[in-house]
C-alpha angles and dihedrals in degrees: 000000000000123000115204141163118243118193110243095185142012125286102266126212102207129212091248091059096258127120127219142173137188121225138187115230105225135188111203087341092308112124111237101162148332140255131195115206128183145145122272120271087205099049106019126219093341091076129047122208132206101215097180140357124185130174117188115248098250090057100044123115091030099098095263093126091048093054092043092055092046090051090049089053090056090052090050091051088053088054089056096250119159096197138025123209140184140171127231127192112244092242095052095092098164091053091047092051091049097054093042090052088055093054102265112146127205107256099178140334137217119234133188139191128200110227131213127222099256115076117229121241125250117243117271111280094023125111135167131223135174116270112254124234089246090056095042097062099059093035092051094051092049092045096058093043090052091045091057093045090052091060092044089054088055095056103269111139111257096242092051092045094054091044090055091049091053093047093047092048092051093046100043100037109027089153096035114223091356094060110132118258094010115121121196115189138177121213117215128191117201089340098311123111108243107165153348135242128197112190128178121206107214128185096266104014147009124251130203108222096172136011116168135160112213113260096247092053104044123126093037101096097265092122089059090047090053091052090050087052089054090054091048092052094044094050092044088055092051097254118140100188126059119195136186144166125236127190119230112261096033090116099168090054093045091052092046094052093046091051090052093053102261117151128203113250102173142010125216113204135182141187130198115240103218 
C-alpha cells in the first residue's frame, strides 16, 4: 500500500508572510487523515511547521502518520526550509513517540504551576525592587542579543533568529520598560544585586519571560528566590497560573522548576531538513 499526500486546498500566502497548505493523507487514493503544513510565523520561510496531523482511528498504528510526516518533510524541502518544527501536548504520548522516532528533538517545553491564594515568602536576607531605567537599557540590549543567539544555537538560521528577536521585542515591549503589565524586578540579597526577573501579567495567567541569577551569585539558591518572587507578584495581581518556557538541555532550570511543582504542558520539537 502507498501512503501519499493529496492537496485539499490551494497554497495560501497568509497576511503574516507565511505560507500554508492542507493535505489529505491517502492510502492507495483512499483518504485516511489530514495534515496542515506551513511555514513558521516566528522564523519565516526558513522553518516549516506541522500545524496539525490527524489519522482516522481505523487506520492508526499502521505507519500512516509516519509516512505523512516524511512526505510533509519533502514538501518543506521543496519550499526551501532548513528546519521543520511541531508542538505536541505533554499528554499525547503516541504523538510524542512518533515524532521522536523520526528524529525530531525537543527544543523547548512549556511548563505551568497552579498557584494558591497566599504568596510565599522570600528567603531571609532577600528583597525585591523594581528595575531602574538605568539598569533596563543595558539589560534590554544584552537580553535580545542573547535571545537571538539561543535560537541560532538550536539550529535556526541566523537571519531568521535575529528577525524573530526584533519582532518579539516590538510585540512584547512596544513601550519598552513602560509597557503595560510587564514587571521588571531586581532581587537583592543582603544589599547586593543577585538576579533579575521579567514577569508578564496576562489576562488569565502570569508568564515568566526571564529569570536569571547574576553569574557571580549562581548556585546559592537565588534562582529559587526569583521564582518565589514570580509567584508573589502573580498571586498579588490575582493570577492563579504561572507559566514559563525552558529550553532543552538547561538541566539546572528543569530541576528547579520540577522541584517547585511545575508540570510540562507542551513540547516543541524540531528536525533539520538536510
